[in-house]
DRENDO-1510 file (C-alpha; in Angstrom, 1 decimal, always signed):
<recs>
REC; n; res; u; v; w
REC; 1; MET; -8.0; +20.7; +9.2 .
REC; 2; LYS; -8.7; +24.4; +8.7 .
REC; 3; MET; -10.0; +25.1; +5.3 .
REC; 4; LYS; -9.7; +28.5; +3.5 .
REC; 5; TYR; -12.6; +29.3; +1.3 .
REC; 6; LEU; -11.9; +31.8; -1.5 .
REC; 7; SER; -14.5; +33.0; -4.0 .
REC; 8; LEU; -13.2; +33.9; -7.4 .
REC; 9; ALA; -15.9; +36.6; -7.5 .
REC; 10; LEU; -14.4; +38.3; -4.5 .
REC; 11; ILE; -10.9; +38.3; -6.1 .
REC; 12; SER; -12.2; +40.0; -9.2 .
REC; 13; LEU; -14.3; +42.5; -7.2 .
REC; 14; PHE; -11.6; +43.5; -4.7 .
REC; 15; ALA; -8.8; +43.7; -7.3 .
REC; 16; ALA; -9.5; +47.3; -8.2 .
REC; 17; PRO; -11.6; +49.1; -5.5 .
REC; 18; THR; -10.2; +49.0; -2.0 .
REC; 19; THR; -13.2; +50.1; +0.0 .
REC; 20; TRP; -16.9; +49.3; +0.0 .
REC; 21; ALA; -17.8; +52.9; -0.9 .
REC; 22; GLU; -15.7; +52.8; -4.1 .
REC; 23; MET; -17.7; +49.8; -5.4 .
REC; 24; THR; -20.5; +50.2; -7.8 .
REC; 25; LYS; -24.0; +49.0; -6.7 .
REC; 26; THR; -23.6; +46.0; -9.1 .
REC; 27; GLN; -20.3; +45.1; -7.5 .
REC; 28; GLN; -21.7; +45.3; -4.0 .
REC; 29; GLU; -24.6; +43.0; -5.0 .
REC; 30; GLN; -22.2; +40.5; -6.4 .
REC; 31; VAL; -20.2; +40.5; -3.2 .
REC; 32; ILE; -23.3; +39.9; -1.1 .
REC; 33; GLN; -24.3; +37.0; -3.3 .
REC; 34; ALA; -20.8; +35.5; -3.2 .
REC; 35; LEU; -20.7; +35.7; +0.6 .
REC; 36; LYS; -24.0; +33.8; +0.9 .
REC; 37; THR; -22.3; +30.8; -0.7 .
REC; 38; VAL; -19.5; +30.6; +1.9 .
REC; 39; PRO; -20.1; +28.5; +5.0 .
REC; 40; GLN; -20.5; +30.4; +8.2 .
REC; 41; ASN; -17.4; +29.0; +9.8 .
REC; 42; ALA; -15.2; +29.7; +6.8 .
REC; 43; THR; -12.3; +32.1; +6.8 .
REC; 44; ILE; -12.4; +34.8; +4.1 .
REC; 45; LEU; -9.2; +36.2; +2.9 .
REC; 46; SER; -9.0; +39.6; +1.2 .
REC; 47; PRO; -6.7; +39.6; -1.9 .
REC; 48; LEU; -5.0; +42.6; -0.3 .
REC; 49; SER; -3.7; +40.5; +2.6 .
REC; 50; MET; -2.8; +37.4; +0.6 .
REC; 51; ASN; +0.7; +36.1; +0.0 .
REC; 52; ASP; +2.0; +33.3; -2.1 .
REC; 53; ASP; +1.3; +30.7; +0.6 .
REC; 54; ASP; -2.4; +31.4; +0.5 .
REC; 55; TYR; -2.6; +30.2; -3.1 .
REC; 56; GLN; -1.2; +26.7; -2.3 .
REC; 57; PHE; -3.8; +24.0; -2.2 .
REC; 58; THR; -2.9; +21.0; -0.1 .
REC; 59; SER; -4.5; +17.6; +0.3 .
REC; 60; THR; -4.0; +15.2; +3.2 .
REC; 61; TRP; -5.1; +11.6; +3.8 .
REC; 62; HIS; -6.3; +10.7; +7.2 .
REC; 63; TRP; -5.0; +7.3; +8.2 .
REC; 64; ASP; -7.4; +6.1; +10.9 .
REC; 65; ILE; -6.0; +2.6; +11.2 .
REC; 66; GLU; -3.8; +2.4; +14.2 .
REC; 67; ASN; -0.6; +0.3; +13.9 .
REC; 68; SER; +0.5; -1.2; +17.2 .
REC; 69; LEU; +3.5; -3.3; +17.9 .
REC; 70; TYR; +3.0; -6.3; +20.2 .
REC; 71; VAL; +4.9; -9.2; +21.7 .
REC; 72; GLY; +3.3; -12.5; +22.5 .
REC; 73; GLY; +4.0; -15.9; +23.9 .
REC; 74; GLU; +2.4; -19.4; +23.9 .
REC; 75; LEU; +2.8; -22.4; +26.2 .
REC; 76; GLY; +1.1; -25.6; +25.3 .
REC; 77; TYR; +1.0; -29.2; +24.3 .
REC; 78; ILE; +2.2; -30.6; +21.0 .
REC; 79; ARG; +1.6; -34.1; +19.5 .
REC; 80; PHE; +3.3; -35.4; +16.4 .
REC; 81; GLY; +1.5; -37.6; +14.1 .
REC; 82; SER; +3.9; -40.5; +13.2 .
REC; 83; ASP; +3.9; -43.5; +10.9 .
REC; 84; THR; +6.3; -46.4; +10.9 .
REC; 85; ASN; +6.8; -49.7; +9.1 .
REC; 86; SER; +7.6; -51.7; +12.1 .
REC; 87; ASN; +5.7; -52.8; +15.2 .
REC; 88; THR; +9.0; -52.6; +17.2 .
REC; 89; THR; +9.5; -48.9; +16.5 .
REC; 90; LYS; +5.7; -48.0; +16.5 .
REC; 91; GLN; +5.5; -48.0; +20.3 .
REC; 92; LEU; +8.7; -45.9; +20.5 .
REC; 93; ALA; +7.4; -43.4; +18.0 .
REC; 94; ASN; +4.1; -43.1; +19.8 .
REC; 95; ASP; +5.7; -42.5; +23.1 .
REC; 96; ILE; +7.9; -39.6; +21.8 .
REC; 97; ASP; +5.0; -38.0; +19.9 .
REC; 98; ASP; +3.9; -36.0; +22.9 .
REC; 99; GLY; +5.7; -33.1; +24.4 .
REC; 100; GLY; +5.6; -29.5; +25.5 .
REC; 101; MET; +6.1; -26.3; +23.4 .
REC; 102; ALA; +6.9; -22.7; +24.0 .
REC; 103; THR; +6.6; -19.9; +21.4 .
REC; 104; LEU; +7.7; -16.3; +21.2 .
REC; 105; LYS; +6.0; -13.9; +18.8 .
REC; 106; VAL; +6.8; -10.3; +17.8 .
REC; 107; GLY; +4.5; -8.5; +15.4 .
REC; 108; SER; +2.1; -5.6; +14.7 .
REC; 109; TYR; -1.6; -5.0; +14.6 .
REC; 110; PHE; -2.9; -3.3; +11.4 .
REC; 111; GLY; -6.2; -2.0; +12.7 .
REC; 112; PRO; -8.5; -3.9; +15.0 .
REC; 113; ASN; -8.8; -7.0; +12.8 .
REC; 114; VAL; -5.4; -8.0; +11.3 .
REC; 115; ARG; -2.1; -8.8; +12.9 .
REC; 116; ILE; +1.1; -10.1; +11.3 .
REC; 117; TYR; +4.0; -11.6; +13.3 .
REC; 118; GLY; +7.2; -13.5; +13.3 .
REC; 119; PHE; +7.7; -16.5; +15.6 .
REC; 120; LEU; +10.2; -18.8; +17.2 .
REC; 121; GLN; +9.0; -22.0; +18.7 .
REC; 122; ARG; +10.8; -24.5; +20.8 .
REC; 123; ASN; +9.5; -28.1; +20.9 .
REC; 124; GLY; +10.6; -29.6; +24.2 .
REC; 125; GLU; +12.6; -32.8; +24.5 .
REC; 126; THR; +10.8; -36.0; +25.1 .
REC; 127; GLU; +12.7; -39.1; +26.1 .
REC; 128; VAL; +11.6; -42.7; +26.6 .
REC; 129; SER; +13.4; -45.8; +27.8 .
REC; 130; TYR; +12.7; -49.5; +27.4 .
REC; 131; HIS; +14.0; -52.8; +28.6 .
REC; 132; LEU; +13.9; -55.0; +25.6 .
REC; 133; PHE; +13.8; -58.0; +27.8 .
REC; 134; PRO; +12.1; -57.3; +31.1 .
REC; 135; SER; +14.0; -60.1; +32.8 .
REC; 136; ASN; +17.4; -58.8; +31.7 .
REC; 137; ASN; +18.4; -55.2; +32.4 .
REC; 138; GLU; +21.4; -55.5; +30.0 .
REC; 139; PHE; +19.1; -55.0; +27.0 .
REC; 140; ASN; +17.9; -51.4; +27.0 .
REC; 141; SER; +16.9; -48.8; +24.4 .
REC; 142; LYS; +16.4; -45.0; +24.6 .
REC; 143; MET; +15.0; -42.6; +22.2 .
REC; 144; SER; +14.4; -38.8; +22.5 .
REC; 145; ARG; +13.0; -36.1; +20.2 .
REC; 146; GLU; +13.4; -32.3; +20.2 .
REC; 147; GLY; +13.2; -29.5; +17.7 .
REC; 148; TYR; +12.3; -25.9; +16.9 .
REC; 149; GLN; +10.5; -23.8; +14.3 .
REC; 150; TYR; +10.6; -20.2; +13.1 .
REC; 151; GLY; +8.7; -18.3; +10.5 .
REC; 152; VAL; +5.9; -15.7; +9.9 .
REC; 153; GLY; +2.1; -15.8; +10.4 .
REC; 154; ALA; -1.0; -13.7; +10.1 .
REC; 155; ASP; -4.3; -13.7; +12.0 .
REC; 156; TYR; -7.8; -12.2; +11.4 .
REC; 157; LEU; -9.7; -11.2; +14.5 .
REC; 158; TYR; -13.5; -11.0; +14.8 .
REC; 159; HIS; -14.7; -9.1; +17.8 .
REC; 160; PHE; -18.1; -10.6; +18.8 .
REC; 161; MET; -18.1; -8.6; +22.0 .
REC; 162; PRO; -16.2; -5.5; +23.0 .
REC; 163; LYS; -13.5; -7.4; +24.8 .
REC; 164; ASN; -13.9; -10.9; +23.4 .
REC; 165; TYR; -12.8; -12.1; +20.0 .
REC; 166; LEU; -12.2; -15.1; +17.7 .
REC; 167; SER; -9.2; -15.4; +15.5 .
REC; 168; ILE; -8.3; -17.6; +12.6 .
REC; 169; GLY; -4.9; -17.6; +11.1 .
REC; 170; ALA; -2.1; -19.2; +9.1 .
REC; 171; ARG; +1.6; -19.4; +9.3 .
REC; 172; VAL; +4.5; -20.8; +7.4 .
REC; 173; GLY; +8.0; -21.5; +8.5 .
REC; 174; HIS; +11.0; -23.8; +8.8 .
REC; 175; TYR; +11.4; -26.7; +11.2 .
REC; 176; GLU; +14.3; -28.6; +12.6 .
REC; 177; ASN; +13.8; -31.9; +14.4 .
REC; 178; GLU; +16.3; -34.2; +15.9 .
REC; 179; ILE; +16.0; -37.7; +17.2 .
REC; 180; HIS; +18.6; -39.4; +19.4 .
REC; 181; TYR; +18.7; -43.1; +20.1 .
REC; 182; SER; +20.8; -45.7; +21.9 .
REC; 183; VAL; +20.6; -49.4; +22.2 .
REC; 184; SER; +22.6; -51.3; +24.9 .
REC; 185; ALA; +23.1; -55.0; +24.7 .
REC; 186; MET; +25.8; -57.5; +26.0 .
REC; 187; GLY; +27.9; -54.7; +27.5 .
REC; 188; GLY; +28.0; -52.6; +24.3 .
REC; 189; THR; +26.0; -49.5; +23.3 .
REC; 190; GLN; +25.1; -48.3; +19.9 .
REC; 191; LYS; +24.2; -44.6; +19.6 .
REC; 192; GLY; +23.0; -42.4; +16.8 .
REC; 193; GLN; +21.0; -39.4; +15.8 .
REC; 194; LYS; +18.9; -38.3; +12.9 .
REC; 195; LYS; +18.2; -34.7; +11.9 .
REC; 196; THR; +15.5; -33.6; +9.6 .
REC; 197; ASN; +14.3; -30.2; +8.4 .
REC; 198; GLY; +11.9; -28.7; +6.0 .
REC; 199; LEU; +8.8; -26.6; +5.4 .
REC; 200; ALA; +6.0; -26.4; +8.0 .
REC; 201; THR; +2.7; -24.8; +7.2 .
REC; 202; GLY; -0.2; -24.5; +9.7 .
REC; 203; ILE; -3.6; -23.1; +10.4 .
REC; 204; SER; -4.9; -22.0; +13.8 .
REC; 205; THR; -8.0; -20.7; +15.6 .
REC; 206; SER; -8.4; -19.3; +19.1 .
REC; 207; ILE; -10.7; -17.4; +21.4 .
REC; 208; GLY; -9.3; -14.4; +23.2 .
REC; 209; HIS; -10.2; -11.8; +25.9 .
REC; 210; ASP; -8.8; -8.3; +26.3 .
REC; 211; PHE; -8.2; -7.8; +30.0 .
REC; 212; THR; -6.8; -4.3; +29.5 .
REC; 213; GLU; -5.9; -2.0; +26.7 .
REC; 214; HIS; -2.5; -3.7; +26.5 .
REC; 215; LEU; -2.9; -7.3; +27.7 .
REC; 216; SER; -5.0; -10.1; +26.1 .
REC; 217; LEU; -5.1; -13.9; +26.7 .
REC; 218; GLU; -6.0; -16.6; +24.1 .
REC; 219; LEU; -6.8; -20.3; +24.2 .
REC; 220; GLY; -6.3; -21.9; +20.8 .
REC; 221; TYR; -5.6; -24.9; +18.6 .
REC; 222; ARG; -3.2; -25.3; +15.7 .
REC; 223; TYR; -2.7; -27.9; +13.0 .
REC; 224; GLU; +0.6; -28.0; +11.2 .
REC; 225; LYS; +1.8; -30.1; +8.2 .
REC; 226; LEU; +5.5; -31.1; +8.1 .
REC; 227; GLU; +7.4; -31.6; +4.9 .
REC; 228; LYS; +9.6; -34.8; +4.4 .
REC; 229; ASP; +10.2; -35.6; +8.1 .
REC; 230; ASP; +11.4; -39.1; +7.4 .
REC; 231; ASN; +13.8; -40.9; +9.8 .
REC; 232; VAL; +15.5; -44.3; +9.5 .
REC; 233; LEU; +16.5; -45.6; +12.9 .
REC; 234; LEU; +18.0; -49.1; +13.4 .
REC; 235; GLY; +16.9; -50.0; +9.9 .
REC; 236; GLN; +13.3; -48.9; +10.6 .
REC; 237; ARG; +11.5; -46.0; +9.0 .
REC; 238; ILE; +9.7; -43.4; +11.2 .
REC; 239; THR; +7.9; -40.5; +9.6 .
REC; 240; PHE; +6.5; -37.5; +11.5 .
REC; 241; GLU; +3.8; -36.2; +9.2 .
REC; 242; ASP; +2.1; -33.4; +11.1 .
REC; 243; THR; +1.4; -31.9; +14.6 .
REC; 244; HIS; -1.6; -31.0; +16.7 .
REC; 245; GLN; -1.0; -28.1; +19.2 .
REC; 246; ALA; -3.1; -26.8; +22.0 .
REC; 247; PHE; -1.9; -23.6; +23.6 .
REC; 248; LEU; -2.5; -20.8; +26.0 .
REC; 249; GLY; -1.2; -17.5; +24.7 .
REC; 250; PHE; -0.8; -13.9; +25.8 .
REC; 251; ASN; -0.2; -10.7; +23.9 .
REC; 252; TYR; +1.1; -7.4; +25.1 .
REC; 253; THR; +0.4; -4.4; +22.9 .
REC; 254; PHE; +2.5; -1.3; +23.2 .
</recs>
């Protein structure tokens, strides 16, 4: 920013005389002393050439934190932590605990160390089938689970090398889970479904690498706590309490 330095002494000295010759010796000495206090690269304005704009003092802030929009994605593995009050449903619950996941993120970097984003996550469908009596195919059961989540999150990034970083973050959102079941016996089939939803809060950590100025990849882990995900199926209670997620993510910065 170009600065205009103006000495009050020069204003008073130049206000009356218009040439150096018209000044008294004392005035000339005062001008010389005033000029010695002005930086060499400064611009000196004569009062005779000033207009109203020259008397305006402005102040500007330099914002040197770059805000960059980015989009990201994650593909990974998710495991639900379940609890049940029946050995019959325990095996079923354990088998549908595992599944795939895919996440879309849109957010912004606030400087090199902080990013904030919104996310939408799809938890893939997992289905298991059983023969209740191996010797009789007429007694079968099926159970499947699927769901999704959305919310907001924030990460802090620590660059331990120019192109490598560690991140730690947290997110909060809303989840929707749905369980479908069916039991076939003696020619008849009983079907049903159970939907649950609530608050999901999680923490995560990852290690990342910047391949280019715009593209980075991350390998990470996330733990998430689910609120009130209780299900009653066939008279038995199944509760999904939390999730463990391992993911490979990418981010593209504009």
